[in-house]
C-alpha positions as CSV (number, residue, x, y, z in Angstrom):
1,M,62.4,115.3,64.2
2,T,61.7,114.9,60.9
3,D,60.5,118.5,58.8
4,M,56.9,117.1,58.7
5,D,56.7,116.2,62.6
6,K,58.0,119.9,63.3
7,A,55.3,121.0,60.9
8,I,52.8,118.7,63.0
9,E,54.5,120.4,65.8
10,E,54.7,123.9,64.8
11,A,50.8,123.6,63.6
12,R,49.7,122.0,67.0
13,A,51.0,125.1,69.0
14,A,49.4,127.9,66.6
15,I,46.5,126.2,67.0
16,M,46.5,124.8,71.1
17,P,49.4,127.5,72.2
18,F,50.5,126.0,75.7
19,E,52.7,127.3,78.3
20,S,56.3,127.1,78.0
21,W,56.2,125.4,81.4
22,E,54.3,122.6,80.5
23,R,55.4,119.0,79.3
24,L,56.7,119.7,75.9
25,P,56.0,117.1,72.6
26,G,59.5,115.0,72.8
27,E,59.7,115.5,76.6
28,S,60.0,112.3,78.2
29,G,57.9,111.7,81.6
30,L,61.7,111.1,83.7
31,A,62.4,115.0,81.7
32,Y,59.6,116.6,83.0
33,A,59.7,115.5,86.6
34,A,63.6,116.5,85.8
35,F,62.7,120.2,84.7
36,C,59.7,120.8,88.0
37,A,62.2,119.8,90.2
38,F,64.2,122.6,88.6
39,R,61.6,124.7,87.8
40,D,60.2,124.8,91.6
41,Y,64.0,124.8,93.2
42,G,63.0,128.7,92.9
43,P,65.4,132.1,92.2
44,E,68.4,130.1,93.5
45,R,67.6,127.1,91.4
46,N,70.9,125.0,89.5
47,I,70.9,121.9,87.9
48,R,73.3,120.6,90.6
49,K,70.6,121.9,93.6
50,A,67.7,120.0,92.0
51,A,69.6,116.8,91.1
52,E,70.9,116.9,94.6
53,G,67.3,118.2,96.6
54,Q,66.1,114.4,94.8
55,F,67.7,112.6,97.4
56,G,66.8,114.4,100.3
57,K,68.2,112.6,103.3
58,A,69.2,109.1,101.1
59,E,70.4,106.3,103.3
60,L,73.1,105.9,100.3
61,S,76.3,105.7,101.0
62,D,78.2,109.2,100.8
63,V,79.8,107.2,97.9
64,K,76.7,106.4,96.3
65,I,74.9,109.5,96.6
66,E,77.3,111.6,94.6
67,T,77.6,109.2,92.4
68,A,73.5,108.7,91.4
69,I,74.1,113.0,92.0
70,A,76.8,113.4,89.2
71,K,74.7,110.6,86.6
72,K,71.5,112.3,87.3
73,Y,73.2,116.0,86.9
74,R,74.5,114.6,83.3
75,V,71.9,114.1,82.6
76,W,70.0,116.8,83.1
77,R,72.4,118.5,82.2
78,N,71.3,117.4,78.7
79,W,67.8,117.8,78.9
80,C,68.6,121.2,80.3
81,S,69.8,122.4,76.7
82,Q,67.4,120.1,74.8
83,F,64.6,121.3,76.6
84,R,65.1,124.8,77.5
85,W,65.0,124.4,81.1
86,R,65.9,128.3,82.0
87,E,64.0,130.3,79.7
88,R,60.8,127.6,80.9
89,A,61.5,128.4,84.5
90,A,62.1,132.3,83.6
91,D,58.5,132.3,82.0
92,Y,57.2,130.5,85.2
93,D,58.3,132.9,87.6
94,N,57.1,135.5,85.7
95,Y,54.0,133.5,85.2
96,M,53.5,133.3,89.2
97,D,55.2,137.1,90.0
98,K,51.8,138.2,87.6
99,L,49.5,135.9,89.8
100,K,51.0,137.3,92.6
101,Q,51.0,140.7,91.3
102,A,47.3,140.2,90.3
103,E,46.5,138.9,94.0
104,L,48.3,141.5,95.5
105,R,46.2,144.8,93.3
106,K,42.7,143.1,95.0
107,T,43.8,142.8,97.9
108,I,44.3,146.7,97.5
109,E,41.5,147.6,95.9
110,A,39.5,145.2,98.3
111,Q,40.9,147.2,101.1
112,G,40.7,150.5,99.4
113,E,36.7,150.5,99.7
114,K,36.5,149.3,103.2
115,H,38.9,152.6,104.4
116,R,36.7,154.9,101.7
117,A,33.6,153.1,103.6
118,I,35.0,153.6,107.0
119,T,36.1,157.4,105.9
120,G,32.5,158.0,104.5
121,K,31.0,157.2,108.2
122,M,33.7,159.0,109.7
123,L,32.6,162.0,108.0
124,A,28.7,161.2,108.3
125,V,29.3,160.8,111.8
126,V,31.1,164.8,111.9
127,E,28.7,166.6,109.9
128,K,25.2,164.7,112.9
129,K,28.0,165.4,115.3
130,L,28.4,169.5,114.2
131,D,24.5,169.7,112.9
132,L,23.7,168.6,117.3
133,M,26.1,170.8,118.5
134,D,25.2,174.3,119.7
135,P,28.3,176.5,117.2
136,A,28.7,179.0,120.3
137,D,30.3,175.4,121.8
138,L,32.9,174.9,118.6
139,T,36.2,176.4,117.9
140,Q,37.8,177.4,114.3
141,G,40.3,175.1,115.7
142,T,38.1,171.6,116.4
143,V,36.2,171.7,113.1
144,T,39.3,172.9,111.2
145,E,40.7,169.7,112.3
146,W,38.0,167.4,112.6
147,V,37.5,168.8,108.3
148,E,41.1,168.2,107.7
149,T,41.4,164.2,109.2
150,A,38.4,163.4,107.4
151,I,39.1,164.9,104.4
152,R,42.8,163.9,104.1
153,A,41.7,160.3,105.6
154,E,39.4,160.5,102.6
155,R,41.7,161.5,99.8
156,E,44.0,158.8,101.1
157,A,41.9,156.0,100.2
158,A,40.6,156.7,96.8
159,G,44.5,157.0,96.8
160,L,44.3,160.9,95.5
161,V,47.0,161.7,98.0
162,A,50.0,159.7,99.1
163,S,50.7,159.8,102.9
164,N,54.9,160.4,103.7
165,N,55.3,159.9,107.5
166,G,51.5,161.2,108.2
167,K,51.6,164.1,105.9
168,A,49.8,164.2,102.6
169,E,51.2,165.2,100.0
170,P,49.5,167.4,97.4
171,K,48.9,165.4,93.6
172,Q,49.0,167.1,90.3
173,G,45.7,169.4,90.7
174,E,45.5,169.8,94.2
175,I,44.8,173.5,95.9
176,N,47.5,173.9,98.8
177,F,46.4,176.4,101.8
178,T,49.3,178.3,102.8
179,P,49.1,178.9,107.0
180,E,47.8,182.2,107.0
181,F,44.4,181.6,106.1
182,N,44.1,179.0,109.2
183,G,41.4,180.9,111.7
184,L,39.1,182.3,108.8
């Protein structure tokens, strides 16, 4: 590659950046297809496993398969160093992990919205029930339990407390009452 070609590639990369796992300038179609096989092999990837995976359950004799794999391995090993396969595959893994994390975050946020809506309804039901009931029919323990349950569920849904075996753990700034306040 001449200095002019390098300068053109650098300028192109600065103007139109691309992801490292995409086909590189100067990388043949065969080399890129081999990289894709290597990249898609997963966390246990290595050149030999990816090369062997290309044959699947071929009907070649064992000697022919081993010879073909050995030839492919030598070519792929050269392409691996020439086109930085390990770095590019790691970049791809990181990218895929970020996509998965973003999707998980969206799911968690949607569940949080749903939980907050449900706990809001729970509190509204408790409020209506309290309005309809004769105060003489209510015990202090019942009212306290209803309110504590609804508030705990609402706080957990809002991410203000973390649940630990069904027991809420206080976050910074939360007021905790001691047992001496029960029944007041």
